[in-house]
N, C-alpha and C positions, 0 to 999 in steps of 0.2 A: 067907223070904217068908211073910207071914201070908196066912191063907185070904182075907181082905177084899181085901188087895193083889191076889192071885192072880184073884180073881173080878172085880175091877176091870180088872186088865190083860187078862183074857179078853173081857170086855165091850167095851174098846175096840178090840181086834184084831177081833172079830166085827163090831162096827158098821163099822169101815174095810173089811174084806174085803165085807161086803154092798153098802156105797156103790161099791166098786170093780165089783163084778159087776152092780150096777145100772147105772153108767155104761157098762160094756161092752154090756150088753142095749140101752140107750137108744141108743147109736151103731149097732149093727147091725140094730136093728129100723128105721132110716131115719126115726124119728120126728121129727127136727129139719128143719125147712123149709130147704132148701139153696139154693132159687131166688133170684135176684137182685132178684125183684119183692116179695119178703116182708122185711120189716126183722128184724133180730136181736132178741131179748129184750134188754131194757135190761140186765141182768147181765151177756150175753154181750158186748153193746156196750162196756160198761165194761171188762170183761177184754183185750177185743182192744186197745181204745185205750190202756190202760194198759201192756199188752205192747209195741206199736208204739211208743209215746213213750218208754219206758224203754230198748227195744233200739236205737232210732235215737239216743237220747241218749249211750248208751254207745258204740257204735259210731263216731259223730261226734267223739268226743275225740281221736282220732288224725288228723284231717283238719287240714291246715294251711291256711288261707284265703289266697289271693294277694292282692297288694297292689293289683290293676289294676282291681277290680271296678267302679270309677268311671271308666273309662277308655270314652269315647264310641265308639270303634272296637269294643272287646269288648262293650258293651251293645247295638251295632247288629247285631253278629254274632249274639248271644243272640235278638235280637228276630226275626231271619229264622229261626235254629233253631226258635225257640218257635211263629211261624206255622206253619212246616212240620209239626212234631210233636206240639204240646201243645194247641192251642187247640179240639179236638175234645172234650177231656175238661174242661181247666183254663178255657176260656173266654179272651176277649181284651177290651179296653176296648170297651165298645157291645154285647157279647154277654151274652144272658140265658140262654141254653141251646144245646143242639145234639141233634141226633138221637142221636148216641151217647151223650151225658152223661145223657141222660133215662133211659136203660135201664141205667146202672152203680149198684149199690149195692156198697159203701159209695160215696156220691156224693163224688166228689173235690173238693178244695179250688177255690174259685173265685179262683185266683190274681190275676186282674185286678183283683179288688176287695180281696183280703185279702194278697196278697204273700207274704212269708215272714217268720219271726222269727229264723231263725238260719242263717247261710250255711254252716256245715260240715255242719249237719243237713240242710239242703236239697241240698248236693251229693251227701252220702251217699245220699239217697234217690233223686234222679235217677241216680246210678252204679248203684245196686244194685236199685232197685225195692223194691216191698212184697209179698210173698208174698200170695196170695189176695185180691188187689185188681186192679184193671186197670193199677196202675202197673209199667210194663216197667223192666228193668234196661238202661238206656240205655249203660252202660259196656262192654257187649259189642259195640257197633256205632258209638259214639263215643269219641274220645280225651278226655281230662281237661280240655284247654284249651276244647273245645267245651262240655263240661259247665259249666265255669265259666262260660262267656259266658252260658249260659241262668240261672245263679245271678245275674249281674249284671243281667241284663234284667229278671228276675222281681223284683228289689228295687226297681226303677225303675217298673214297670209300674202299680202303683196310682195313681200321679201323672199318668198320661197319659190324654189324652182320646183318643176314637177316632181322630180326624184325625191327631193326633201319633204314635199306635201305627202308623197305616198309612203314614206319611211316613218312620218309622224303619225300618220292614220295607221298604219301597221303596228305601231308602238304601243297602242292602246287596246286593250280588249274590248269586245263589243259590248256596249252599254245597254242597260235594260231600258226599252222605250214606253214602259207603262206609267210615265209621269214622275218616277222617282229618281 
């Protein structure tokens, strides 16, 4: 190896080592604001969003979407579950905010307005949650059928008026929340 190549390689290794030491020092100094009331830096937010989206897309590839997501009974079950578990963060038709949602960062998607884009990814997120966000892993306490009913309902929710939403929630008797 020539002296020039060795010098270049040494420079690269030194730069990488210094960058790693700087990153460790930054983390241990507590310099990054971790409070939920201070937004991430734009670069950090892009990194987190890209990681979340790519990871969810990959993980959801193995999910098989059931065929009954348009069934009214499944949607009604999901409406009741959603009213019980999800409105505080993801809102419902007619809601603009909640006391809980106001303090969350990152802000959860407004599913009443935006719905979902991908059934398999939505199921995976509901079942497994998202680390370092307020999204819990509902698969620890709810069976897959219940989680799919949530997906079925959220697919329909942006089309509902507040009155239609409340009627749909009322059409289903309260479900047992012990994971069955």
